[in-house]
N, C-alpha and C positions, 0 to 999 in steps of 0.2 A: 504494500500500500504506500503510494508516494506521500511524502511529508507535505504538510501545508506550507505555502510560501512563507508565512510568518515564522513558522518553526525553523525553516532553513535560514531565514535572515537572522533570527535571534541567536543562532549558533555562531554567527560571525562577530568577532570581537569589535566592540564599539557600536554595534547595531542592536544590542540586546533589548532596548526599550522603544525602538521605533516601530511604527505601524505602516501598513500598506493600503493603497487604494488603486483600483484599476486605472491604467493609463491607456493601454491599447492592447489589441490581440491580433497576431498574425494568423496564419493558417494552422500553426501548431504551438508555438511558444506563447507564453503569457508575459505581458509587460506591465509592471506596477510602478507607481510613484512611491518613493520612500518618504514618509512623513516624519520629520524630526531633524535630519542633518542640517548643518549650517549651509552646506552647498547642495543645491538641488541634485537629486540622485534618482536613478531608475534601477529597478531589479528586473531581470529577465529570467523566468523559470523555463528551463529546457524541457520540452515534452519528450516522452519516450515512446509514443505509439506511432510516430510517422517519420522515422529517422532514415530509412532507406540506406543503411550502412554509413551513417554520419560518423566522422571522427571529430569529436568535440575538442580534443587537444589541438588538432590541426586548425579547427575553426578559430580557436583563441589566437593562434599565431597569425592567421590571416587578418583577424580583427585588429591586432596590434599594428600590423603592416599598413592597413588602411588608415588607422588613426594617425600614424606618423605623417601621412600626407593630407590630413584634415578631410578625409573622406568618410570617417566614422567617429562617433563619440568616444571619449576616453574611457577605457576600462579601468575600474578601480580594483576589482577582485574577480577572479575566476575560480569557482569552487573546484578543488582538486578531484572531486568525484564527478565533476561535469554536470551537476544538477541545476546550477544557476550561475548567473554572473551579476555584478553590480557595475554600473557605468554612470558617468556624469550625465545629467540630463542636458539635452540639447534640443531646444525648441519643442514643437508639438508633433504628434503623428501627422504626416502629410495627408491631407484630403484632396489636394490637387497637386499636379506635378508640373512646375514651370519647365517647359521643354528646353530652353537654353541652358538652364542649370542642370537638368538631368543629363543633357549631352555632355556638359563639362565634367560631371562626376563620373559618368560611365567611361568616357575617353581616358580620364586619369586612372580609374580603377583597372581598365584593360591594359594599361601600360605599366602597372606596378611590377617591380622586379620579382618574378617568381620563376622557379625552375620549370622548364617545359616538362610535361608529363603526358603519357598516353591518354587519349580520351576517345570514347566510342559511345555516342548516344544510342545508336541502334542496338548495340550489344547489351545495354542495360534494360531493354524492353523485352517483354514476353514475346518470343518469336512466333508463337502460335496465334497470338492476337494481332500481331503487327508484321505480317509477312512482307510489307512494303517498306519497312524501316530502313533497310540497307540502301534501297533506291533513294529514299528521302535524304539519307546522309550523303550519298554520292552527289546529289544535286546541291546540297549545302556546301560541300567541299569545292564546288565550282566557283564559289564567291571569290572576289578579289581581296576580301578581308582576311587578315592573318589571325591565326589562333593566338590566344593569350589568356591571362587570368580573367575569369568571368565570375560574376556573382551567382548567376544561374537562378535567382529568385527575386528580381527587383520588382515584385508586385506590390499590391497594397499591403500595408502593415510593416513594410521593410524600409521605409523612408521616413526620416525626420526632417521637418522644415522650420526654419527660423528666418524671418524677414526676407523670404524669397530664396534663401540659400538652402541647400539640401545636404543631408548626410545619410549614408546607408547603414543598416544594422542587419543582424542575422546572416552570418556567413557560413552556415553549416553545409551548404551545397556549393560554395565557392570552390573554384579549382580551374585547372587548365581546360580550355574549351574554345568555342567559337563565339565571337561577339554577336553574331546574328541570333543566337539563342536568347541573349539578354534583350535584344531589340524585339524579338518575337514575343517574349514574355510581357514587355511593356504594351505591345499592341493588344494582347489578349486581356491583360489585367487592368489596364488604364483606359482602354478604348482606342478605336481606330484613329480618332482625331489627334490625340496626344502621340500615339504610336507613329503616325505618319510624319508629324512635325519632327520628332526625335530622329527618326530614320533619315529624313532628308538632311537635317542639320548635322548628323553624325558623319554621313558620307561627304558632305560639303567641307566639314572641318578637316577631313583627311585628303581632300582634293580628288575624290573618287566619283565616278559617274554611276548613277542609279539606272542601269540599263535592264533589259529583259532578263539577262542571266542573273542579275542581283535580285530581282523580284522573284524569280523562280527559286533562288536559294533561300530567300526569306520565307516563301510559302512552305518550303520543306522544313525549315527551322520551326515554323509555326506548327506543322504537323507533328514533328518530333516532340515539341514542348507539350502539345495537347495530349499526345499518347502517353508521355511520361506522367503528366498530371492525372490522367485516368488511372494508370497503374498505381500512382501514389495514393489516390483516394481509396482504391480497393484494398491496398495494403493497410492503410490507416484504419479502415473499417474492420478488417480482420484482427487488428491489434488493439481494439477497444476504444477507438476514437468516437467523437460525437457523431452518431449515425445520421441524425437529421441534417446537420450542417454539411457533412461529407456527401450525403446523397444529393443535396442541392448543388454542390460544386461538381460532383460527378456527372449529373445530368447536363449541366451547362457545358462542361468540356466535351461530352459526347455529342451534343448538338452542334457545337462549333466545329468539331472535327468532321462530323457528318456533312456540314455545309461546305467544307473544303473539298470533299470528295464528289459533291454533286456536279 
């Protein structure tokens, strides 16, 4: 039985008498405002039912790396058992995404110094459900964009905003990959209007042309993202996640992927 967030917090020296109130919630992790410290602080409780092989130790390292470039809020404490972390509060949970700032943050994140590593989105999918996954990935690889460090989950709940500036949080899926995955995620989770503006601005900032090959690569990245999200929802449901919420997400992802294939 997971410990209550307050119980976890009170085991941390200096935080024994502070309380919590909800700040925001992403798709899996819980985010709370810590009431009491002189400096505004947030606590993130790491969920255990939707991890898809997450390495929390690696996530902490990538979070620190992003923080050094002012792309993420400062970490104060990372629980050695990887159950929670405490960070400096930075603004509010973003309810809108200023495209120019999102472009700037994603470009900077994708350029962070990380060691190249093998990546294969198609191999992570259930081959029986997604026989076209390898074809989608081949089309993605035709893009002129180069692989690099990707967040892999820049959807709602994973951005903080202050005076129009943005910071990313939640790096459990971050790793070496293709930038079009992050751009596809923005399109799905923030809507086509924001997604299109960010896509065009991203390519313009790199001096690249958005031609038919790039749009085909983006469409394939979108299919890979949606298929992965569907598998994620199914796994989370099997592992005891919120069935009502997960079924809502699952239905949406299935509808969006179905529309791609029409």
